[in-house]
VEXDREN-2710 file (C-alpha; in Angstrom, 1 decimal):
% VEXDREN-2710
k/r/px/py/pz
1/MET/0.0/0.0/0.0
2/ASN/1.2/3.5/-0.8
3/TYR/0.3/6.5/1.4
4/LEU/0.4/10.2/1.5
5/ILE/0.6/11.4/5.1
6/ARG/-0.7/15.0/5.1
7/ASN/-0.2/18.0/7.3
8/GLY/1.7/16.3/10.1
9/ARG/4.5/17.8/12.2
10/ILE/7.5/16.0/10.7
11/LEU/10.1/15.3/13.4
12/ASP/13.3/13.9/11.9
13/PRO/16.4/14.4/14.0
14/SER/18.6/12.8/11.3
15/ALA/17.8/15.9/9.2
16/ASP/17.3/18.3/12.0
17/LEU/13.8/18.7/10.6
18/ASP/10.8/20.0/12.6
19/ALA/8.1/21.3/10.2
20/VAL/4.5/20.8/9.1
21/LEU/4.9/18.9/5.8
22/ASN/3.5/16.1/3.7
23/LEU/5.3/12.7/3.4
24/ARG/4.8/10.2/0.6
25/VAL/5.4/6.4/1.0
26/THR/5.8/4.4/-2.2
27/ASP/6.5/0.7/-2.4
28/GLY/7.6/0.5/1.2
29/VAL/10.1/3.5/1.2
30/ILE/9.8/7.2/1.9
31/SER/9.7/8.7/-1.6
32/GLU/9.0/12.4/-1.1
33/ILE/8.7/15.0/1.6
34/GLY/7.3/18.5/0.8
35/LYS/4.9/21.2/1.5
36/ASP/2.5/20.9/-1.5
37/LEU/2.5/17.2/-2.4
38/GLU/-0.6/16.2/-4.3
39/PRO/-2.2/12.7/-4.1
40/LYS/-1.2/10.2/-6.8
41/GLY/-3.9/7.6/-6.0
42/GLU/-2.5/6.7/-2.6
43/GLU/-4.4/6.2/0.6
44/ILE/-4.5/9.5/2.4
45/LEU/-3.6/9.6/6.1
46/ASP/-4.6/12.9/7.7
47/ALA/-1.9/13.7/10.3
48/GLU/-3.0/17.2/11.2
49/GLY/-2.1/17.9/14.8
50/LEU/0.0/14.8/15.0
51/TRP/3.7/14.2/15.2
52/VAL/5.1/12.1/12.3
53/ALA/8.3/10.6/13.4
54/PRO/10.7/7.7/12.4
55/GLY/9.6/4.4/13.9
56/LEU/10.9/4.1/17.4
57/VAL/13.9/1.8/18.3
58/ASP/14.0/0.1/21.7
59/LEU/17.5/-1.3/22.5
60/HIS/16.3/-3.3/25.5
61/VAL/13.3/-5.7/25.8
62/HIS/12.6/-9.1/27.3
63/PHE/10.2/-11.3/25.3
64/ARG/10.6/-14.4/27.5
65/ASP/10.5/-16.8/24.6
66/PRO/11.8/-19.6/24.5
67/GLY/10.9/-21.2/27.8
68/LEU/9.0/-18.6/29.7
69/THR/6.0/-18.1/27.5
70/TYR/3.6/-17.9/30.4
71/LYS/5.0/-14.3/30.8
72/GLU/5.2/-13.3/27.1
73/THR/5.7/-14.8/23.7
74/ILE/7.6/-13.4/20.8
75/GLY/4.3/-12.7/19.1
76/THR/2.7/-10.8/21.9
77/GLY/5.9/-8.9/22.6
78/MET/6.1/-7.8/18.9
79/ARG/2.4/-6.8/19.0
80/ALA/3.1/-4.7/22.1
81/ALA/6.0/-3.1/20.3
82/ALA/3.9/-2.1/17.3
83/ALA/1.2/-0.7/19.7
84/GLY/3.9/1.4/21.3
85/GLY/5.2/2.9/18.1
86/PHE/8.3/0.7/17.9
87/THR/9.4/-0.6/14.5
88/CYS/12.6/-2.1/15.9
89/VAL/13.3/-3.8/19.2
90/CYS/16.3/-5.7/20.6
91/ALA/15.5/-8.8/22.6
92/MET/17.7/-9.7/25.6
93/PRO/19.1/-13.3/25.9
94/ASN/18.0/-14.3/29.4
95/THR/15.4/-16.9/28.2
96/LYS/15.3/-20.6/28.9
97/PRO/17.4/-21.9/27.2
98/VAL/19.6/-18.8/27.1
99/VAL/20.3/-17.3/23.7
100/ASP/23.9/-18.6/23.6
101/SER/23.9/-20.7/20.4
102/ARG/22.9/-20.8/16.7
103/LYS/20.0/-23.0/17.5
104/VAL/18.3/-20.6/19.8
105/VAL/18.9/-17.7/17.5
106/GLN/17.3/-19.6/14.7
107/TYR/14.3/-20.5/16.8
108/ILE/13.7/-16.8/17.7
109/LYS/14.0/-15.8/14.0
110/ASN/11.5/-18.4/13.0
111/GLU/9.0/-17.3/15.7
112/ALA/9.4/-13.6/14.8
113/ALA/8.6/-14.3/11.2
114/LYS/5.1/-15.3/12.3
115/THR/4.2/-11.8/13.5
116/PRO/5.7/-9.4/11.0
117/VAL/4.8/-6.1/12.7
118/THR/8.2/-4.9/13.8
119/ASP/11.9/-5.7/13.3
120/LEU/13.0/-8.0/16.1
121/GLN/16.8/-7.9/16.6
122/ILE/18.3/-10.6/18.7
123/ILE/21.0/-10.1/21.4
124/GLY/23.2/-13.1/22.2
125/ALA/24.5/-14.0/25.6
126/ILE/28.2/-13.3/26.4
127/THR/28.7/-16.5/28.3
128/GLN/27.2/-20.0/28.1
129/GLY/24.0/-20.2/30.1
130/GLN/24.8/-16.7/31.4
131/GLU/26.9/-18.5/34.0
132/GLY/29.9/-16.3/33.6
133/LYS/32.3/-19.2/33.1
134/GLU/32.9/-19.8/29.4
135/LEU/32.1/-17.7/26.4
136/SER/29.1/-18.5/24.2
137/ASP/29.4/-19.4/20.6
138/ILE/29.8/-15.8/19.7
139/GLN/31.1/-16.4/16.2
140/GLY/28.2/-18.8/15.3
141/MET/25.6/-16.4/16.7
142/ALA/27.2/-13.5/14.7
143/GLU/26.8/-15.6/11.6
144/GLU/23.1/-16.0/12.4
145/GLY/22.7/-12.2/12.6
146/ILE/22.7/-11.2/16.3
147/CYS/22.9/-7.5/16.7
148/ALA/24.8/-7.3/20.0
149/LEU/26.0/-9.3/23.0
150/SER/24.8/-8.9/26.6
151/GLU/24.6/-10.7/29.9
152/ASP/21.5/-8.7/30.9
153/GLY/20.0/-9.6/34.2
154/LYS/23.6/-10.1/35.6
155/SER/27.1/-9.0/34.9
156/VAL/30.2/-11.0/33.8
157/MET/32.1/-10.8/37.1
158/ASN/35.3/-12.2/35.7
159/ALA/37.1/-9.1/34.3
160/ASP/39.5/-11.2/32.2
161/LEU/36.6/-13.1/30.6
162/MET/34.8/-9.8/29.9
163/LEU/37.9/-8.4/28.3
164/LYS/38.1/-11.5/26.0
165/ALA/34.5/-11.1/25.1
166/MET/35.0/-7.4/24.3
167/ARG/38.0/-8.2/22.0
168/ILE/35.9/-10.8/20.1
169/ALA/33.0/-8.3/19.9
170/LYS/35.3/-5.7/18.5
171/ASP/36.6/-8.0/15.8
172/LEU/33.1/-9.0/14.9
173/ASP/31.8/-5.4/15.0
174/LEU/29.3/-6.2/17.7
175/PRO/28.4/-3.8/20.5
176/ILE/28.1/-5.1/24.1
177/PHE/25.0/-4.1/25.9
178/ASP/26.1/-4.1/29.5
179/HIS/24.1/-4.7/32.7
180/CYS/26.3/-3.2/35.3
181/GLU/25.9/-4.7/38.7
182/ASP/28.6/-6.1/41.0
183/ALA/27.1/-9.4/42.3
184/ASN/29.3/-9.2/45.4
185/LEU/27.6/-5.9/46.4
186/ALA/24.1/-6.5/45.2
187/HIS/22.3/-7.9/48.3
188/GLY/19.0/-6.0/48.4
189/CYS/15.9/-5.2/46.4
190/VAL/15.3/-1.4/46.8
191/THR/17.6/1.6/47.0
192/PRO/18.6/2.8/50.4
193/CYS/16.1/5.4/51.5
194/ALA/13.6/6.2/54.3
195/ALA/10.9/3.9/52.9
196/GLN/13.3/1.0/52.6
197/GLU/14.3/1.4/56.3
198/ALA/10.7/1.9/57.5
199/LEU/9.5/-1.1/55.6
200/GLY/12.4/-3.3/56.7
201/LEU/13.5/-4.1/53.1
202/PRO/17.1/-5.0/52.3
203/ALA/19.0/-2.2/50.5
204/LEU/20.6/-2.5/47.1
205/ASP/23.2/0.2/47.2
206/PRO/24.0/2.3/44.1
207/ILE/27.7/1.4/44.4
208/ALA/26.9/-2.0/42.9
209/GLU/25.9/-0.3/39.6
210/GLU/28.7/2.3/39.7
211/VAL/31.6/-0.1/40.4
212/LEU/30.8/-2.2/37.3
213/THR/30.1/0.8/35.2
214/ALA/33.6/2.1/35.9
215/ARG/35.2/-1.3/35.4
216/ASP/33.6/-2.0/32.1
217/ILE/34.3/1.4/30.7
218/GLN/38.0/0.9/31.5
219/LEU/37.8/-2.5/29.7
220/ALA/36.1/-0.9/26.7
221/GLY/38.8/1.7/26.5
222/LEU/41.4/-1.0/26.5
223/SER/39.7/-3.2/23.9
224/GLY/38.2/-0.6/21.7
225/CYS/34.8/-2.4/21.9
226/GLN/31.6/-0.4/21.5
227/LEU/30.1/-0.5/24.9
228/HIS/26.5/0.4/25.6
229/ILE/25.5/0.8/29.3
230/CYS/22.0/-0.4/30.0
231/HIS/19.4/1.2/32.3
232/VAL/21.6/3.8/34.0
233/SER/20.0/4.9/37.2
234/THR/22.4/6.9/39.4
235/ALA/24.0/10.4/39.2
236/ASN/27.4/8.9/39.8
237/SER/27.0/6.4/36.9
238/ALA/26.0/9.2/34.6
239/GLU/29.1/11.2/35.6
240/ILE/31.4/8.3/35.0
241/ILE/29.9/7.9/31.5
242/ARG/30.2/11.7/30.9
243/VAL/33.9/11.7/31.8
244/ALA/34.5/8.6/29.7
245/LYS/32.9/10.1/26.7
246/ALA/35.1/13.3/27.1
247/HIS/38.1/11.0/27.0
248/GLY/37.0/9.3/23.8
249/VAL/36.0/5.9/25.2
250/PRO/33.5/4.3/22.8
251/VAL/30.6/4.2/25.2
252/THR/26.9/5.0/24.9
253/ALA/24.1/4.7/27.5
254/GLU/20.4/4.4/28.0
255/VAL/17.8/5.2/30.7
256/GLY/14.4/3.8/31.2
257/PRO/11.2/6.0/31.6
258/HIS/10.7/4.7/35.1
259/HIS/14.1/6.1/36.1
260/PHE/13.2/9.6/35.1
261/ALA/9.5/9.5/35.9
262/LEU/9.5/7.8/39.3
263/ASP/11.7/7.9/42.4
264/ASP/12.2/6.1/45.7
265/SER/9.3/7.9/47.3
266/ASN/7.1/5.5/45.4
267/ILE/8.5/2.6/47.4
268/TRP/6.3/3.6/50.3
269/LYS/3.4/1.9/48.5
270/ASN/5.2/-1.5/49.0
271/ASP/3.8/-2.4/45.6
272/ALA/5.9/-4.7/43.5
273/ASN/5.0/-2.8/40.4
274/TYR/7.6/-0.3/41.6
275/LYS/10.3/-3.0/41.8
276/MET/12.9/-3.2/39.1
277/ASN/16.6/-3.7/38.8
278/PRO/18.2/-1.2/39.1
279/PRO/15.7/0.0/41.6
280/LEU/14.1/3.4/41.7
281/ARG/16.5/6.0/42.9
282/SER/16.5/9.4/44.7
283/LYS/15.0/12.6/43.4
284/GLU/18.5/13.8/42.8
285/ASP/19.3/10.8/40.7
286/VAL/16.1/11.4/38.7
287/GLU/17.3/14.9/38.0
288/ALA/20.6/13.6/36.9
289/MET/18.9/11.2/34.5
290/ILE/17.0/14.1/32.9
291/GLU/20.2/16.2/32.8
292/GLY/22.0/13.3/31.1
293/LEU/19.3/13.1/28.4
294/GLN/19.5/16.8/27.9
295/ASP/23.2/17.0/27.4
296/GLY/23.6/13.7/25.5
297/THR/25.4/11.8/28.2
298/LEU/22.5/9.4/28.1
299/ASP/22.0/8.7/24.4
300/ALA/18.8/6.7/24.4
301/ILE/15.5/5.9/26.2
302/ALA/15.0/2.2/26.4
303/THR/12.1/0.4/28.1
304/ASP/13.7/-2.6/29.7
305/HIS/10.2/-4.2/28.9
306/ALA/10.0/-7.0/31.4
307/PRO/6.6/-8.8/31.6
308/HIS/5.9/-11.1/34.5
309/HIS/2.9/-13.2/35.5
310/GLU/0.8/-11.6/38.3
311/SER/1.7/-14.5/40.6
312/GLU/5.3/-13.3/40.5
313/LYS/4.5/-9.7/41.2
314/ASN/1.6/-9.8/43.7
315/ILE/3.8/-11.0/46.6
316/GLY/5.3/-7.8/47.9
317/LEU/8.5/-5.9/47.1
318/GLU/11.1/-8.2/48.7
319/LYS/10.0/-11.5/47.2
320/SER/8.6/-10.4/43.8
321/ALA/10.4/-10.6/40.4
322/ASN/12.2/-7.5/39.1
323/GLY/10.8/-5.5/36.2
324/ILE/7.8/-3.8/34.6
325/VAL/6.3/-3.7/31.1
326/GLY/7.2/-0.6/29.1
327/LEU/6.6/-0.9/25.4
328/GLU/3.1/0.6/25.5
329/THR/3.8/3.2/28.1
330/SER/7.2/4.6/27.0
331/VAL/5.8/7.2/24.6
332/PRO/3.1/8.7/26.9
333/VAL/5.3/8.7/30.0
334/SER/8.2/10.3/28.1
335/VAL/6.0/12.9/26.3
336/THR/4.3/13.8/29.6
337/THR/7.3/13.8/31.8
338/LEU/9.9/15.3/29.5
339/VAL/8.2/17.3/26.7
340/LYS/5.2/18.7/28.5
341/SER/7.5/19.9/31.3
342/GLY/9.8/21.6/28.8
343/LYS/12.8/19.4/29.7
344/LEU/13.2/18.1/26.1
345/SER/11.9/19.4/22.8
346/PRO/9.8/17.0/20.6
347/LEU/12.8/16.7/18.3
348/GLN/15.1/15.8/21.2
349/LEU/12.7/13.2/22.4
350/ILE/12.4/11.5/19.0
351/ASP/16.2/11.6/18.8
352/ARG/16.5/9.7/22.1
353/MET/13.8/7.2/21.2
354/SER/14.6/6.6/17.5
355/THR/17.5/8.3/15.7
356/THR/20.3/7.8/18.3
357/PRO/19.3/4.2/19.3
358/GLY/19.1/3.5/15.6
359/ARG/22.6/4.8/15.2
360/ILE/23.9/2.7/18.1
361/LEU/22.3/-0.3/16.6
362/GLY/23.9/0.5/13.2
363/LYS/21.0/-0.9/11.1
364/GLY/19.9/2.3/9.3
365/LYS/17.0/2.9/11.6
366/GLY/15.6/6.2/12.9
367/THR/15.3/8.4/9.9
368/LEU/12.6/9.8/7.6
369/GLN/14.9/10.8/4.8
370/VAL/13.9/10.0/1.2
371/GLY/15.0/6.5/0.3
372/ALA/14.8/5.1/3.8
373/PRO/12.4/2.3/4.6
374/ALA/9.0/3.6/5.6
375/ASP/9.2/2.9/9.4
376/ILE/7.0/5.7/10.8
377/VAL/4.9/6.4/13.9
378/LEU/2.1/9.0/14.2
379/ILE/1.7/10.4/17.8
380/ASP/-1.0/12.6/19.3
381/ALA/0.9/14.7/21.8
382/GLU/-2.0/17.1/22.5
383/THR/-5.0/15.0/23.5
384/PRO/-4.9/13.7/27.1
385/TYR/-5.9/10.1/27.8
386/THR/-5.6/7.6/30.6
387/ILE/-3.2/4.6/30.5
388/ASP/-5.3/1.4/30.9
389/LYS/-3.2/-1.8/31.4
390/GLU/-6.2/-4.0/30.4
391/LYS/-5.9/-2.7/26.9
392/PHE/-2.2/-3.7/26.5
393/GLU/-1.1/-6.1/23.8
394/THR/1.6/-7.5/26.0
395/MET/0.7/-10.4/28.3
396/GLY/2.2/-8.5/31.2
397/ARG/0.1/-6.2/33.4
398/ASN/3.0/-5.3/35.8
399/THR/3.1/-1.5/35.4
400/PRO/3.2/1.4/37.9
401/PHE/1.7/3.7/35.2
402/ASP/-1.8/2.2/35.1
403/GLY/-4.3/5.0/35.6
404/TRP/-1.8/7.8/34.8
405/ASN/-3.3/10.8/32.9
406/VAL/-0.9/11.4/30.0
407/TYR/-0.2/12.9/26.6
408/GLY/1.4/11.0/23.7
409/ARG/-1.0/8.5/22.4
410/VAL/0.4/6.3/19.5
411/CYS/-2.2/6.5/16.7
412/THR/-0.5/4.7/13.9
413/THR/2.6/2.6/13.4
414/ILE/3.9/1.9/9.9
415/TYR/6.5/-0.8/9.4
416/GLN/8.2/-1.3/6.1
417/GLY/5.5/0.7/4.4
418/ARG/2.6/-1.2/5.9
419/ILE/0.2/0.0/8.6
420/VAL/0.6/-2.6/11.4
421/TYR/-1.1/-0.7/14.2
422/GLN/-3.9/1.9/14.0
423/GLU/-6.2/3.3/16.6
424/GLY/-5.9/0.5/19.1
425/ASN/-5.8/-2.4/16.6
426/ILE/-3.0/-4.6/15.4
427/ILE/-3.1/-5.2/11.6
428/LEU/-1.4/-8.4/10.4
END
């Protein structure tokens, strides 16, 4: 299908473009952008009052398949991505079995082909079984097309093994997406704060994140590997990354919406929908996350979409599983928290959610320039609505944002020139 998207606010950070224009899609690619484009028999999409942006890119999701499909399947995860405006997502390897071999990569590719509503990129595990003892079949997985390596959910504690992995990744031109947490320091479930003490919950000190952030940045500088720091949450971590960038270390970083929209005061609720790893931090840390997004220290917004069955979350903060769903709340929470408050411009937000993550991924994503694949999202940033978890496409209902009054409703998602989501409906 060919489309003429009319009168939308075109937001394309790759061209520094923010203007009300028309955009033509022909045979799956963006063929023309201009002020006075006339229809040529295409379907007309009226985008007046809407943002028209490159499809969003999420560098960090968990789809739980294989092995944990009672939480999420590849199909339901991809549907959630399309509903959230994402035309590319990167799936972490902590499944059962772990994504540490050609065979598991092939399985995920085959499953993804059944629900062609977004581009599912696969991240391979650094070590076999994520046990931190022996490296995975990195070469074999690279030949199957993985986009990166990660041990997400834990860190490679053996520094020598991590350095070996980085050198292999460098040779194969694969980035490492790094969960930074020193297992020897990670004893608790929430950040040290007044609520943690009053509720008698064990504390997970920020130093566990900061120590591994510093170590792995040093290893990246030594190896030359492209290092991407996942879910940054503390002011000190952000400052470590800021200094490393200033010294030319090849490092990028992401932050999740929950780490700039929520803080440790929410822990008073003793509600496991506020439990994630890293945990919610102080107001000062939240301010540092926003400052990092403003000055580019934090390059990307990534959801860390982590669906769980309600039986794993409805058991209090201490015993419950870490993580929340995020694909269908990322746009509204980000628009409401960052744009409506004046902390980021619309163009800056789309840069952090599409163009820069696309650049980090290195797959030609995150642009509306003529000749690019027609991966596009239309967003209503002006009409308020209420987040309703019961309307999610994901199987997960574990969100702290249910009932939030927000701006930033995803109206339409176009993937490879085809409408795959429109006004609340997935279109296969």
